N, C-alpha and C positions, 0 to 999 in steps of 0.2 A: 630839469631832469638830466637835458643833455650833457652838462655837467658833471654828472654822478655818473652818466653813461660812460662818460672817456674815461674817466677811472679804471672801465677795465682792460684799458691797453698799455702796455707800456709807456708810449708817447706820451700820451694825457696824463699819467703820474707823474713822468719827470715834468712836464710843462706847468701843470698845477702846486707841484711837487705837496701831493697827498697821496693819501693810502685809501682804497673804500676796504670797511670792514664790514661784516654782514652777520648779523644774530647778536641777541643775546649775550650769549658765552662770549663773546670777543669783545663786547663793551665790558663785562663783569674784570676781564683781563686786562683790557687797558685802563682801566679805573684805578685797580688794584697796582698797578705799574706806576700809578701818579700820573699818567701821560693826558695830554689836555684836547679831546676831539674837538675839530672846528664845527662840525655841524652833527646835528642828529636827524634823521628824519624816521618818524615812528607813526603806524597806522595808532588812531583813537585806541583802539583794544589793547594796543601792546602799553600805551601811556597808562591806560587804567590798569591795567594788571603788574606793572612796575613802578609802582611810586618810589618806591627806596632810590632805584636805579637813578630816575630823574632827580630829585633832591640831591646825590651824591656828584651829579654835574657840576663841573667848574661853573664859574661864572661867565666864562669866555666862550661856552659852548652855547651855538644858536639850536634851537629845538623849533622842530616845525612837524607839524602833521601831513599826511598823505592819504589815501585809503589804499587798497590792499593793490588794485592795479597800478596806481603809480610807483608804491616800493617794489613791485614786482620787475616793472619798469626797467626802473634805476639797480639792480640789483643783479648778481651772473646766476644765481639760482631759480631755479622754476617756483618756488616756493618758499621766499624768504618767513623767517619767522614772525617778522613785523617792525624792523628796526633797522639800519644800517647807520654808519657813522663816518666821515671823512676824518685821517687825523694826519697830522703832516709828518712829512716822513721822518724816521729816527735821525736825533741829530749823529753827525760824523763824528766814528773814533780816532783818536791819533792812531797811525800805523807804526810799526816799531814792534818791541820786546811784546808780548800780549798775554805772558803767564804761563803756566806750566801745563796745560792741554788745550790741544788746539786740535779741529778739525779742519781737513782741506778736502774739498770734493773737485772734483776734474772731470767739468763736460756734465752735470747730472741735470738729466732734461726733464724728467718726469716730476711735474708740480705737486702732484699726489705723493710721491717717492723723499721729493725735497722736505716739504712740509714733517712728515711721519719723521724724517731724520731729524729733522731742526728740533722735535719735541723731544726726543732721546738723548738727543745731546747735550740738550737743558736739562734731563733727568739725572744724565750722566757725568754733570760738572764741567762741561766743554766750557772754555771762559771765551773763545772766538771762532768765529767760522770764516774761511777764506773760501770763496765761491771761484773755482776757474771757469769761466764762462756758462752756458748751462741756463738753466731755468732761471728766470725773474724770482727773487723771492719776497716780492712786493707785492704779487698777483693775488686777487682772492682766493683763487684755491690751495696755494701753498698757507696763506694766513688762517684759513680755516683747516687746513691737514693739519698744523701746526700747533692749532687749539693756542694761540697768542704766545708760543715759545718766539716765535720769531722776533717779534717784539722785543723779547727780551732779552737775548744774544747780541754781543758785538759783532756783526755780521759784514764783511768786507765781499765786494763783487770785483774782478779784479780783469783788468783789460788782458787779450791776448800776451802772453808771456810773461804774463804777473803775477801767477802763482810760483812759476818756476823760479823767480827774482826772488819770492816771498819765503819758498822752502830753502836757497840757497842761503839767504841771510840769518834763517832758522838758525839751520845747523853751524852757522857761527858763532851764533848767542848762546850755544853748548845744550839744543834740543837735539833729540834725535827722531827723525824721520821715518817714520814706518809707514812700509804698505802693505794693504791686504791684496794676496794676490792668488791666482790660480795655479796649481803646478804647471811647470815652463821647461824647457831647456836651461834654462838658467835658473829657475830655483825648482828643481827634480823635487823635492820634498820640502815644501815650507814647512816651518813648526808652528803650532797649533799658537792661537794667539795667547792662551792662559801660563805660556812658556816664558810670556816677556815681562819684565819688569815695567808698569806702567807707572808706579809711583814715581819713573825718573819726567824729567819734563819732555814732553812728546808730541809732536806731531801725528796723527794718525791721517792719510792718504788714501783715499777712495775714489773708486774710477765711475767711468760714466754705463749706465746699464748694459750697453750692448758690444762695446769695444775697451772696457775695463782701463785700467791705467796708462796715460799715455807713456810710450817708451823714453820719450826725452825727460819726465819727469822719474821714471823709474833711474834714471841715471843718478839720481841724488838722493837715493834713500838711502838710510844707513841699514835697516832690515827689512824682513818682509814676515809675514805672519798667513797664516789661512784658518780656517773654519773647518773642520772634519764633520763630515756627515754622510749618509747611506750613498754610494755611488752613484746609485740610480738615478738620482737628481745632480745635474751636469753643475748648476750653478744656482747661487740665491738671489735673491732679491735683494736690491743694494739697501735699502731698508731696513728689511728682514736680518739680512746679515751686520749692518751697524749696529744693534741691539747689543748681542754679546761682545762686540768689542768696546764699544761704549761704555757699558757698565761694568768692564770687568777693572777695571781703576777703581773703580767703586768698591769693588769687593776685595780689591786688595788691600785698599788703602782703609777699610773698616775690619780689617786681621787678616783677611785670609789667606794674604800674601800670594808671590807668584808656585807654580808649581811647577819645576823645574823637569829635564830631562828623565833622571833617573828614576823619580814618582809619578812618571805619567805613562799610560799606553798610547802607542804612537796612531792609532783607528786611522779610515783612510782617508787620503787629502780630499778638501774641498776648495772651492771657492767661495768669496766673497761675492760680492757686489758682480751681478750679470741679467 
Protein backbone atom coordinates (compact mmCIF):
# COMPACT_ATOMS: atom_id res chain seq x y z
CA UNK A 1 0.00 0.00 0.00
CA UNK A 2 3.00 2.30 0.39
CA UNK A 3 3.19 2.70 -3.40
CA UNK A 4 -0.45 3.81 -3.50
CA UNK A 5 0.07 6.25 -0.66
CA UNK A 6 3.02 7.71 -2.58
CA UNK A 7 0.51 8.73 -5.27
CA UNK A 8 -1.06 11.16 -2.79
CA UNK A 9 1.88 13.48 -3.52
CA UNK A 10 3.10 15.04 -6.76
CA UNK A 11 6.60 13.59 -6.30
CA UNK A 12 5.25 10.06 -6.05
CA UNK A 13 3.02 10.53 -9.08
CA UNK A 14 5.95 11.78 -11.14
CA UNK A 15 8.25 8.98 -10.03
CA UNK A 16 5.73 6.22 -10.73
CA UNK A 17 4.07 7.85 -13.73
CA UNK A 18 0.69 7.02 -12.21
CA UNK A 19 -2.47 8.77 -11.02
CA UNK A 20 -4.65 7.63 -8.12
CA UNK A 21 -8.40 7.69 -8.79
CA UNK A 22 -10.89 7.00 -6.03
CA UNK A 23 -14.49 5.86 -6.32
CA UNK A 24 -16.87 4.10 -8.65
CA UNK A 25 -17.76 7.18 -10.67
CA UNK A 26 -14.17 7.91 -11.67
CA UNK A 27 -13.68 4.27 -12.64
CA UNK A 28 -16.74 4.52 -14.88
CA UNK A 29 -15.29 7.66 -16.49
CA UNK A 30 -11.97 5.90 -17.08
CA UNK A 31 -13.67 2.97 -18.82
CA UNK A 32 -15.96 5.24 -20.84
CA UNK A 33 -12.93 7.11 -22.17
CA UNK A 34 -11.22 3.87 -23.15
CA UNK A 35 -8.36 4.31 -20.70
CA UNK A 36 -6.54 1.32 -19.21
CA UNK A 37 -6.11 1.23 -15.41
CA UNK A 38 -2.94 -0.45 -14.23
CA UNK A 39 -4.38 -1.66 -10.90
CA UNK A 40 -7.84 -1.92 -9.38
CA UNK A 41 -7.98 -2.36 -5.61
CA UNK A 42 -11.45 -3.05 -4.19
CA UNK A 43 -13.21 -4.57 -1.24
CA UNK A 44 -14.97 -7.94 -1.75
CA UNK A 45 -18.29 -6.20 -1.14
CA UNK A 46 -17.60 -3.69 -3.93
CA UNK A 47 -16.64 -6.43 -6.36
CA UNK A 48 -19.84 -8.28 -5.54
CA UNK A 49 -21.93 -5.16 -6.18
CA UNK A 50 -20.24 -4.22 -9.49
CA UNK A 51 -19.64 -7.35 -11.57
CA UNK A 52 -20.37 -5.44 -14.79
CA UNK A 53 -17.51 -3.01 -14.12
CA UNK A 54 -15.00 -5.74 -13.37
CA UNK A 55 -16.01 -7.55 -16.56
CA UNK A 56 -15.47 -4.31 -18.50
CA UNK A 57 -11.89 -3.93 -17.29
CA UNK A 58 -9.16 -4.34 -19.92
CA UNK A 59 -7.22 -7.59 -19.71
CA UNK A 60 -4.09 -5.68 -18.72
CA UNK A 61 -5.64 -4.36 -15.50
CA UNK A 62 -4.56 -6.16 -12.34
CA UNK A 63 -7.42 -6.70 -9.85
CA UNK A 64 -6.67 -7.03 -6.15
CA UNK A 65 -8.97 -7.29 -3.13
CA UNK A 66 -8.47 -5.46 0.14
CA UNK A 67 -10.21 -4.91 3.45
CA UNK A 68 -12.00 -1.64 4.09
CA UNK A 69 -9.20 -0.61 6.45
CA UNK A 70 -6.50 -1.24 3.84
CA UNK A 71 -8.48 0.59 1.16
CA UNK A 72 -8.99 3.57 3.45
CA UNK A 73 -5.25 3.67 4.11
CA UNK A 74 -4.57 3.71 0.37
CA UNK A 75 -7.09 6.46 -0.41
CA UNK A 76 -7.00 10.20 0.32
CA UNK A 77 -10.66 10.28 1.39
CA UNK A 78 -11.72 9.11 4.85
CA UNK A 79 -14.51 6.85 3.64
CA UNK A 80 -13.80 5.64 0.08
CA UNK A 81 -16.71 3.84 -1.58
CA UNK A 82 -14.86 0.56 -1.98
CA UNK A 83 -12.52 0.99 -4.94
CA UNK A 84 -9.40 2.84 -6.06
CA UNK A 85 -7.53 2.51 -9.33
CA UNK A 86 -4.16 3.59 -10.63
CA UNK A 87 -3.88 5.01 -14.12
CA UNK A 88 -0.84 5.91 -16.24
CA UNK A 89 -0.43 9.63 -16.81
CA UNK A 90 -2.44 10.85 -19.82
CA UNK A 91 -0.30 11.00 -22.93
CA UNK A 92 1.26 14.39 -23.55
CA UNK A 93 -0.43 16.36 -26.31
CA UNK A 94 1.67 18.27 -28.82
CA UNK A 95 1.87 21.99 -28.18
CA UNK A 96 1.15 24.64 -30.77
CA UNK A 97 -2.18 25.51 -32.33
CA UNK A 98 -4.81 23.86 -30.20
CA UNK A 99 -8.21 24.75 -31.60
CA UNK A 100 -10.59 27.65 -31.38
CA UNK A 101 -11.32 27.79 -27.64
CA UNK A 102 -8.64 27.58 -24.96
CA UNK A 103 -8.84 28.17 -21.22
CA UNK A 104 -5.73 29.69 -19.62
CA UNK A 105 -5.46 29.73 -15.83
CA UNK A 106 -2.93 31.91 -14.03
CA UNK A 107 -1.72 30.35 -10.73
CA UNK A 108 -5.04 28.86 -9.68
CA UNK A 109 -4.37 27.46 -6.21
CA UNK A 110 -7.42 25.67 -4.84
CA UNK A 111 -7.77 22.04 -6.05
CA UNK A 112 -11.55 22.12 -5.63
CA UNK A 113 -11.81 25.26 -7.75
CA UNK A 114 -9.58 23.76 -10.43
CA UNK A 115 -11.51 20.50 -10.59
CA UNK A 116 -14.89 22.25 -10.76
CA UNK A 117 -13.58 24.61 -13.41
CA UNK A 118 -12.24 21.76 -15.55
CA UNK A 119 -15.65 20.08 -15.48
CA UNK A 120 -17.29 23.33 -16.63
CA UNK A 121 -14.62 23.77 -19.30
CA UNK A 122 -15.45 20.36 -20.76
CA UNK A 123 -19.16 21.23 -20.72
CA UNK A 124 -18.41 24.50 -22.53
CA UNK A 125 -16.45 22.90 -25.35
CA UNK A 126 -12.96 24.01 -24.31
CA UNK A 127 -10.39 22.28 -26.51
CA UNK A 128 -7.27 22.77 -24.38
CA UNK A 129 -6.34 24.03 -20.92
CA UNK A 130 -3.11 25.88 -20.16
CA UNK A 131 -2.11 26.04 -16.51
CA UNK A 132 0.35 28.72 -15.46
CA UNK A 133 1.69 27.01 -12.32
CA UNK A 134 -0.84 26.64 -9.48
CA UNK A 135 -2.55 23.46 -8.30
CA UNK A 136 -1.50 20.10 -9.69
CA UNK A 137 -4.33 18.94 -12.00
CA UNK A 138 -3.49 15.29 -11.30
CA UNK A 139 -3.92 15.29 -7.54
CA UNK A 140 -6.85 13.15 -6.32
CA UNK A 141 -8.92 16.11 -5.08
CA UNK A 142 -8.83 17.77 -8.51
CA UNK A 143 -9.71 14.49 -10.22
CA UNK A 144 -12.69 13.98 -7.91
CA UNK A 145 -13.94 17.55 -8.23
CA UNK A 146 -13.69 17.38 -12.03
CA UNK A 147 -15.75 14.15 -12.13
CA UNK A 148 -13.28 12.78 -14.66
CA UNK A 149 -13.20 15.88 -16.89
CA UNK A 150 -9.49 16.30 -16.12
CA UNK A 151 -8.88 13.01 -17.93
CA UNK A 152 -10.86 14.07 -21.00
CA UNK A 153 -9.29 17.50 -21.51
CA UNK A 154 -5.89 18.16 -23.06
CA UNK A 155 -4.13 19.87 -20.12
CA UNK A 156 -0.71 21.46 -20.27
CA UNK A 157 1.01 22.65 -17.09
CA UNK A 158 3.53 25.31 -18.01
CA UNK A 159 6.77 26.38 -16.37
CA UNK A 160 7.19 29.94 -15.04
CA UNK A 161 6.92 32.33 -17.93
CA UNK A 162 5.55 29.62 -20.17
CA UNK A 163 1.98 30.91 -20.05
CA UNK A 164 3.06 34.35 -21.25
CA UNK A 165 4.93 32.78 -24.18
CA UNK A 166 1.92 30.63 -25.02
CA UNK A 167 -0.40 33.67 -25.06
CA UNK A 168 2.00 35.49 -27.39
CA UNK A 169 2.06 32.49 -29.72
CA UNK A 170 -1.74 32.24 -29.69
CA UNK A 171 -2.09 35.88 -30.74
CA UNK A 172 0.37 35.34 -33.60
CA UNK A 173 -1.84 32.44 -34.71
CA UNK A 174 -4.86 34.74 -34.88
CA UNK A 175 -6.52 33.91 -31.57
CA UNK A 176 -7.96 36.67 -29.39
CA UNK A 177 -6.78 36.62 -25.76
CA UNK A 178 -9.55 37.79 -23.45
CA UNK A 179 -9.14 38.26 -19.69
CA UNK A 180 -11.85 38.43 -17.04
CA UNK A 181 -11.01 41.35 -14.76
CA UNK A 182 -12.13 43.67 -11.99
CA UNK A 183 -12.88 47.29 -12.88
CA UNK A 184 -9.65 49.27 -12.46
CA UNK A 185 -8.03 52.51 -13.64
CA UNK A 186 -6.85 50.62 -16.72
CA UNK A 187 -10.37 49.30 -17.42
CA UNK A 188 -12.85 51.51 -15.50
CA UNK A 189 -15.85 49.92 -17.19
CA UNK A 190 -15.04 46.49 -18.64
CA UNK A 191 -17.77 45.32 -21.01
CA UNK A 192 -20.11 42.52 -19.90
CA UNK A 193 -19.00 39.12 -21.12
CA UNK A 194 -22.12 38.64 -23.30
CA UNK A 195 -21.14 41.58 -25.53
CA UNK A 196 -18.15 39.69 -26.89
CA UNK A 197 -18.33 37.45 -29.94
CA UNK A 198 -17.11 34.18 -28.44
CA UNK A 199 -17.52 32.29 -31.70
CA UNK A 200 -14.13 33.63 -32.82
CA UNK A 201 -10.94 31.70 -31.91
CA UNK A 202 -10.38 32.74 -28.31
CA UNK A 203 -8.16 32.17 -25.29
CA UNK A 204 -10.06 32.95 -22.07
CA UNK A 205 -7.64 34.00 -19.31
CA UNK A 206 -8.66 33.67 -15.65
CA UNK A 207 -6.52 34.66 -12.70
CA UNK A 208 -5.47 33.60 -9.24
CA UNK A 209 -8.17 33.47 -6.53
CA UNK A 210 -6.70 36.34 -4.52
CA UNK A 211 -4.49 38.35 -6.89
CA UNK A 212 -6.36 38.00 -10.18
CA UNK A 213 -4.45 37.96 -13.46
CA UNK A 214 -0.75 38.80 -13.35
CA UNK A 215 -0.14 42.31 -14.81
CA UNK A 216 2.51 40.87 -17.15
CA UNK A 217 -0.15 38.61 -18.65
CA UNK A 218 -2.66 41.45 -18.89
CA UNK A 219 -0.19 43.23 -21.17
CA UNK A 220 -0.77 40.43 -23.67
CA UNK A 221 -4.59 40.51 -23.86
CA UNK A 222 -6.66 41.80 -26.76
CA UNK A 223 -9.66 42.60 -24.60
CA UNK A 224 -11.28 42.22 -21.20
CA UNK A 225 -14.73 41.32 -19.92
CA UNK A 226 -16.51 41.31 -16.59
CA UNK A 227 -19.58 39.71 -15.02
CA UNK A 228 -22.14 42.28 -13.82
CA UNK A 229 -23.65 41.44 -10.43
CA UNK A 230 -24.85 42.97 -7.17
CA UNK A 231 -22.10 45.36 -5.95
CA UNK A 232 -22.64 44.19 -2.37
CA UNK A 233 -20.46 41.24 -3.42
CA UNK A 234 -16.96 42.42 -4.28
CA UNK A 235 -15.98 39.44 -6.39
CA UNK A 236 -17.03 35.94 -7.38
CA UNK A 237 -15.33 32.64 -6.73
CA UNK A 238 -13.28 31.77 -9.80
CA UNK A 239 -15.07 28.47 -10.40
CA UNK A 240 -18.46 30.22 -10.16
CA UNK A 241 -17.34 33.07 -12.42
CA UNK A 242 -16.04 30.65 -15.03
CA UNK A 243 -19.44 29.06 -15.64
CA UNK A 244 -21.18 31.92 -17.49
CA UNK A 245 -17.96 32.83 -19.30
CA UNK A 246 -17.32 29.33 -20.60
CA UNK A 247 -20.95 28.57 -21.46
CA UNK A 248 -21.59 31.85 -23.27
CA UNK A 249 -19.68 30.58 -26.31
CA UNK A 250 -21.85 27.48 -26.37
CA UNK A 251 -24.98 29.67 -26.14
CA UNK A 252 -23.85 31.93 -28.99
CA UNK A 253 -22.91 29.01 -31.22
CA UNK A 254 -26.30 27.44 -30.54
CA UNK A 255 -27.99 30.44 -32.12
CA UNK A 256 -28.04 33.01 -29.34
CA UNK A 257 -25.44 35.34 -30.84
CA UNK A 258 -23.62 38.10 -29.00
CA UNK A 259 -25.59 40.87 -27.31
CA UNK A 260 -23.93 44.08 -28.41
CA UNK A 261 -23.91 47.34 -26.39
CA UNK A 262 -26.88 49.00 -28.03
CA UNK A 263 -29.03 46.00 -27.11
CA UNK A 264 -27.82 45.52 -23.53
CA UNK A 265 -28.30 47.21 -20.19
CA UNK A 266 -24.97 48.07 -18.61
CA UNK A 267 -25.65 46.91 -15.04
CA UNK A 268 -23.17 47.34 -12.18
CA UNK A 269 -19.61 46.17 -12.87
CA UNK A 270 -18.24 43.15 -11.13
CA UNK A 271 -15.32 40.86 -11.03
CA UNK A 272 -14.81 37.34 -12.07
CA UNK A 273 -12.15 35.33 -10.23
CA UNK A 274 -11.32 36.30 -6.73
